[in-house]
C-alpha positions in Angstrom: 5.4 33.6 4.6 2.8 31.9 7.0 3.5 28.1 8.2 0.2 26.6 9.8 -2.0 23.2 10.6 -5.4 24.7 9.5 -8.7 24.8 11.8 -11.0 21.5 10.9 -13.5 23.8 9.7 -10.9 26.0 7.1 -10.3 22.5 5.4 -12.1 23.5 1.9 -9.9 26.2 1.6 -7.7 24.0 0.0 -9.6 22.4 -3.3 -8.4 25.7 -5.3 -4.7 25.1 -4.8 -5.9 20.4 -5.9 -7.6 21.2 -8.6 -5.1 24.1 -10.0 -2.5 21.5 -9.8 -4.2 18.3 -10.2 -5.8 18.9 -13.2 -6.9 15.1 -13.9 -9.3 15.3 -11.0 -12.4 15.5 -11.6 -15.0 17.2 -9.6 -17.2 14.3 -8.5 -14.0 12.2 -6.9 -12.6 16.2 -4.8 -16.6 16.0 -4.1 -16.3 13.0 -2.4 -12.8 13.8 -0.9 -13.8 16.8 0.7 -16.6 15.1 2.2 -15.5 12.4 3.4 -11.6 12.6 4.2 -11.2 15.7 5.3 -13.4 15.1 7.6 -10.8 13.7 10.2 -7.2 14.6 8.3 -5.0 16.8 8.9 -4.2 19.8 6.3 -0.4 21.9 6.8 -0.1 25.2 4.8 1.6 28.0 3.8 0.4 31.4 3.3 1.5 33.9 1.2 0.3 37.0 -0.3 -2.9 36.4 1.4 -3.8 32.9 0.2 -2.7 28.7 0.2 0.4 28.7 -2.0 1.4 25.3 -0.6 0.1 22.4 1.3 0.4 18.5 2.1 -2.3 16.6 4.1 -2.4 14.0 6.4 -5.0 10.9 5.7 -5.4 8.6 9.2 -5.2 4.9 8.8 -4.4 2.5 11.5 -1.3 0.3 10.4 -1.0 -3.1 10.9 2.4 -4.3 12.2 2.8 -8.3 12.5 -1.4 -8.3 13.3 -1.1 -5.1 15.5 -2.7 -1.9 15.5 -0.8 1.4 15.6 -1.8 4.5 14.1 0.3 6.2 11.1 -0.4 9.0 8.8 -0.6 8.3 5.1 1.4 11.7 3.4 -1.1 13.0 0.3 -1.8 15.9 -2.5 1.4 17.5 -1.5 1.4 20.8 -3.1 2.8 23.5 -3.9 1.4 26.8 -6.7 4.1 26.9 -9.5 4.9 30.7 -8.8 5.7 29.9 -5.3 7.8 26.8 -6.4 11.6 26.8 -5.4 11.4 28.4 -2.2 11.4 25.0 0.2 7.6 25.7 1.2 7.7 21.5 1.1 10.4 21.1 2.8 9.5 23.4 5.1 5.9 21.6 5.6 6.7 18.3 5.6 9.5 18.5 8.2 6.4 20.1 10.3 4.1 18.1 9.7 7.1 15.0 10.4 7.7 16.3 13.9 4.4 16.7 14.9 4.1 13.1 13.8 6.8 12.4 16.2 5.1 13.7 19.1 2.6 11.6 18.4 4.3 8.5 18.8 3.9 6.9 15.2 6.0 4.6 14.3 6.2 5.3 10.3 4.5 7.7 7.3 4.1 6.8 3.8 3.5 8.1 0.7 3.0 7.0 -3.1 6.2 9.7 -4.9 5.4 11.1 -7.9 8.9 11.1 -8.4 11.3 9.4 -6.2 14.2 11.7 -5.4 11.3 14.4 -3.9 11.5 12.1 -1.0 14.6 10.7 -0.5 16.4 13.7 1.0 13.5 13.4 3.8 14.9 9.5 4.3 11.8 8.2 2.6 12.4 4.9 1.6 10.8 2.8 -0.7 9.3 -0.1 1.2 6.9 -1.6 -1.0 6.0 -3.0 -4.2 3.4 -3.8 -6.6 2.5 -6.1 -8.6 1.0 -5.1 -11.8 -0.6 -7.0 -14.5 -2.9 -7.4 -17.4 -5.4 -9.7 -18.2 -5.7 -9.5 -22.0 -9.3 -10.8 -23.6 -8.8 -12.9 -26.8 -11.3 -13.8 -29.0 -9.9 -16.4 -31.2 -8.5 -19.7 -30.3 -4.9 -18.4 -33.0 -4.6 -15.3 -30.4 -4.3 -17.2 -27.3 -1.7 -19.4 -29.1 0.4 -16.7 -30.5 0.1 -14.7 -26.6 1.7 -17.7 -24.2 2.7 -21.1 -25.0 0.5 -23.6 -24.4 1.1 -26.3 -21.8 -0.9 -29.7 -21.1 -1.9 -27.8 -18.1 -3.8 -25.1 -20.2 -5.3 -27.8 -22.1 -7.0 -29.5 -19.8 -7.7 -25.9 -18.4 -9.7 -25.4 -21.9 -11.4 -29.1 -22.1 -11.1 -31.6 -19.0 -12.6 -28.8 -16.5 -14.3 -26.6 -18.6 -17.8 -28.5 -17.2 -16.8 -28.1 -13.3 -16.0 -24.1 -14.7 -19.4 -23.8 -16.0 -20.8 -25.8 -12.3 -18.3 -23.6 -10.4 -19.8 -20.4 -11.9 -23.4 -21.2 -11.9 -22.9 -21.4 -8.1 -21.1 -18.1 -7.9 -23.5 -14.7 -7.7 -22.0 -11.2 -8.3 -22.7 -7.5 -8.0 -21.3 -4.4 -7.2 -20.3 -4.2 -3.2 -23.5 -1.7 -0.9 -22.7 0.0 1.9 -23.6 -2.4 3.8 -21.6 -5.1 2.7 -18.5 -3.6 4.2 -18.6 -5.6 6.7 -18.8 -9.1 5.0 -15.8 -7.6 3.5 -14.1 -6.6 6.6 -14.8 -10.5 7.7 -13.8 -11.9 4.4 -10.2 -10.2 4.3 -9.3 -10.6 8.0 -10.5 -14.3 7.8 -7.8 -15.2 4.6 -5.8 -12.4 3.9 -5.0 -10.0 6.9 -2.8 -13.3 7.8 0.0 -13.0 4.9 1.4 -9.7 5.2 3.2 -8.1 8.3 2.2 -5.0 7.1 -1.2 -3.9 5.9 -4.3 -1.4 6.6 -6.8 -1.9 8.9 -9.1 -3.3 6.9 -12.2 -3.2 9.1 -16.0 -2.0 7.8 -15.2 1.7 7.5 -12.2 1.1 5.4 -14.3 -0.6 3.2 -17.4 2.0 3.8 -14.4 4.3 2.2 -13.3 2.1 -0.1 -16.7 2.0 -2.4 -17.4 5.5 -1.6 -13.7 6.1 -3.7 -14.5 3.8 -6.0 -18.5 5.3 -7.1 -16.7 8.8 -7.4 -14.3 7.2 -10.5 -16.9 5.8 -12.2 -17.0 2.2 -10.3 -17.8 0.4 -6.9 -15.7 -3.0 -5.6 -17.3 -6.2 -7.1 -18.1 -8.6 -5.1 -18.3 -12.8 -5.6 -20.8 -14.8 -3.7 -21.2 -17.9 -3.1 -25.1 -18.4 -1.2 -24.3 -15.5 1.6 -20.7 -16.1 1.4 -18.3 -13.7 -0.4 -15.1 -16.2 -2.3 -13.3 -13.1 -3.8 -13.7 -9.5 -4.2 -11.6 -6.5 -6.6 -11.7 -2.8 -7.0 -12.8 -0.8 -10.1 -12.6 2.0 -11.9 -14.3 3.4 -15.1 -13.8 7.0 -15.3 -10.2 6.3 -17.6 -10.7 3.4 -18.9 -10.9 -0.2 -16.5 -8.6 0.2 -14.1 -8.8 -3.0 -11.7 -7.5 -2.7 -7.8 -6.6 -5.5 -5.1 -8.4 -8.5 -6.7 -8.8 -11.2 -3.5 -10.1 -14.4 -4.3 -10.6 -18.0 -2.7 -8.6 -20.7 -4.8 -10.2 -21.7 -7.6 -12.4 -18.5 -8.4 -9.7 -16.6 -10.4 -11.3 -17.8 -13.8 -14.4 -16.1 -12.5 -12.6 -13.1 -11.6 -11.1 -12.7 -15.1 -14.8 -13.2 -16.4 -15.9 -10.3 -14.4 -13.2 -8.0 -15.7 -13.9 -9.3 -19.0 -17.2 -8.5 -19.1 -17.0 -5.8 -17.1 -14.8 -4.2 -20.3 -16.8 -4.5 -22.5 -13.9 -4.4 -25.5 -13.4 -7.9 -27.0 -9.9 -6.6 -27.8 -8.9 -5.5 -24.4 -5.8 -5.6 -22.3 -7.2 -3.9 -18.8 -4.5 -3.4 -15.7 -4.8 -4.8 -12.6 -2.9 -3.1 -9.6 -2.0 -4.9 -6.2 -2.3 -8.6 -7.2 -1.7 -10.9 -5.1 1.6 -12.8 -4.2 0.3 -16.1 -5.0 -1.3 -15.2 -8.9 0.9 -16.8 -11.3 0.7 -16.4 -15.2 -2.0 -18.4 -16.9 -4.8 -19.1 -18.9 -8.1 -17.9 -17.5 -11.1 -19.2 -19.9 -14.4 -17.6 -19.8 -16.8 -20.0 -18.3 -19.5 -17.8 -19.7 -17.8 -17.6 -22.9 -15.5 -20.1 -24.1 -15.2 -18.9 -27.2 -13.2 -15.7 -25.8 -10.0 -16.3 -23.5 -9.0 -13.5 -20.8 -5.4 -14.4 -20.2 -3.7 -13.1 -17.5 -0.2 -11.9 -17.4 1.8 -10.9 -14.2 4.0 -7.9 -15.8 6.0 -5.4 -13.0 6.5 -5.9 -9.9 6.8 -2.1 -9.6 8.3 -0.1 -6.8 4.8 1.7 -5.5 5.1 3.0 -1.6 7.8 5.1 0.3 8.1 4.9 4.3 9.9 7.3 6.3 10.4 5.7 10.4 8.6 9.2 12.9 8.9 7.3 15.5 11.5 5.3 16.3 11.4 3.4 19.9 7.6 2.9 18.8 8.1 0.8 15.6 11.2 -1.0 17.0 8.4 -2.1 19.8 6.3 -3.2 17.3 8.8 -5.5 15.7 9.3 -8.8 16.5 12.8 -11.2 17.4 13.6 -14.9 16.8 12.0 -16.5 19.6 14.5 -19.1 19.4 17.3 -17.1 20.5 17.9 -13.8 23.2 18.5 -10.8 21.0 20.6 -7.5 22.6 22.9 -5.3 20.9 23.3 -1.4 21.0 22.5 1.5 17.5 23.6 4.6 16.9 21.2 5.5 15.1 21.6 9.0 13.3 18.1 11.6 12.0 19.3 14.9 11.2 15.3 15.8 11.1 13.4 14.0 13.8 16.8 14.0 16.6 15.1 12.3 19.3 15.4 9.3 17.4 19.2 10.3 16.8 20.0 8.1 20.0 22.0 5.4 21.0 19.4 2.6 21.7 19.8 -0.4 23.6 17.1 -3.8 22.3 17.0 -6.4 24.2 14.5 -9.8 23.7 15.0 -12.9 25.7 15.2 -16.4 24.9 11.5 -17.6 24.3 9.9 -13.7 23.6 9.4 -12.4 20.4 8.8 -8.9 22.0 11.8 -6.1 21.7 12.1 -3.7 23.8 13.7 -0.4 23.8 15.4 1.8 25.9 18.3 5.0 25.5 22.1 3.3 26.5 25.6 5.0 26.1 28.1 2.3 24.3 27.0 1.1 20.8 28.1 -1.5 18.5 27.9 0.4 15.3 26.0 3.1 13.3 23.2 3.6 11.7 21.7 6.4 9.2 18.1 6.5 9.7 17.1 6.6 5.9 19.4 3.4 5.8 17.8 1.2 9.3 14.3 1.8 7.0 15.8 -0.2 4.0 17.2 -3.0 6.6 14.5 -3.3 8.9 11.6 -3.7 5.7 13.7 -6.3 3.9 14.7 -3.4 0.9 18.7 -4.3 2.1 20.2 -7.6 3.5 22.7 -6.8 6.6 25.5 -7.7 4.1 24.3 -4.7 1.2 24.0 -2.7 4.3 27.5 -2.9 5.7 28.4 -0.8 1.5 26.2 1.6 2.5 28.4 5.4 3.2 27.6 6.1 6.9 26.9 2.9 8.3 29.5 1.3 10.7 28.2 -2.1 11.9 30.7 -4.4 13.8 30.7 -8.4 13.6 28.3 -8.4 16.5 26.1 -6.1 16.2 25.5 -7.8 12.4 24.9 -11.2 14.2 22.3 -9.6 16.6 20.5 -7.3 13.8 19.6 -11.3 12.3 17.5 -11.9 15.1 15.1 -9.4 14.1 11.8 -10.4 11.7 12.1 -8.0 9.1 8.8 -6.6 7.4 9.1 -8.2 3.9 5.6 -9.2 3.5 4.1 -5.9 3.2 0.3 -5.0 0.9 -0.6 -0.9 0.7 -2.3 -0.2 -2.5 -4.1 3.0 -0.5 -4.0 5.6 -3.4 -5.4 7.9 -1.0 
């Protein structure tokens, strides 16, 4: 068995294994992926019997943590040829990749798991739950009434506001994004949405150019709503295996136009279209079609599904990215246990003077408590409270440490909808 990181000019050698393990992916998508994404990613493989039998790919992303950018990696294409499974290849590759990321001082890495149980032994924990909704396109008043109870607001929506909706619709032009729209798309996100999230991928022009190409590889695109020359809404769509909508972002007042565009894309008057990565403020409501009042699209919030798992990589880098309460001073020490990245297994002192937000971290000798790295991930990303954490195995938190840790601003507002 040989475990190694491939040279850049060797990345294409892994395509055959991808095609075998992920047979659902189309040649068009893989053409895009191996032309665009593998230009700057890292690929680790296990070679046995003169061939690549297992792989793991790290796709680089800039991640905004509290509005500052940090390097990170999205783990993808973790695959082992069927005949060679059960030999520990995946664990060996994952540990090697984590140690290399630690040397780069990456705050955390993230992935979308095929199954949670695969990654929990390596101290990955869920940090982002994606809102998944659906838009139902109904073609009669009776269908509408049977689907949602009508309220006074809904009556107004279908009646008193209809002329206003038509006016708004007349002011908006719609079209799929071209590569030269990427700068404006980045500006639209960063001006209107970036400050809503404590953690999200950095949305620059390169990010949106890649998104456009990715959606096109899946027989879709990124649909833009313009008022004049200004973008007022956008969403990614794919038509490869039925219509799928991802990350709808639009300004207040343009929700019905978004729903109308989804209805037109579906081409099915009885369609139910999944919408992934909905904005948190979207609520179940009538979204009447301005162009076709006889047809009504209804948005329903269905589920909030755990979607992205993360693992702390370089603990000092992550703590340095966090913020503390400015109204109080922070001073405590934690013994962290990390069985894989042993450089994190230290006693760390956290300090932030009153009036400042930045956290300083250094090694020390005396500890106020003990927290394993997986449980620390759940705490810092707001997935568990301090009270809940104190009940976890291997966790020791003194009353003083509990008080001090409560002064750290938890990363609860996470927005990670990346697919590859």
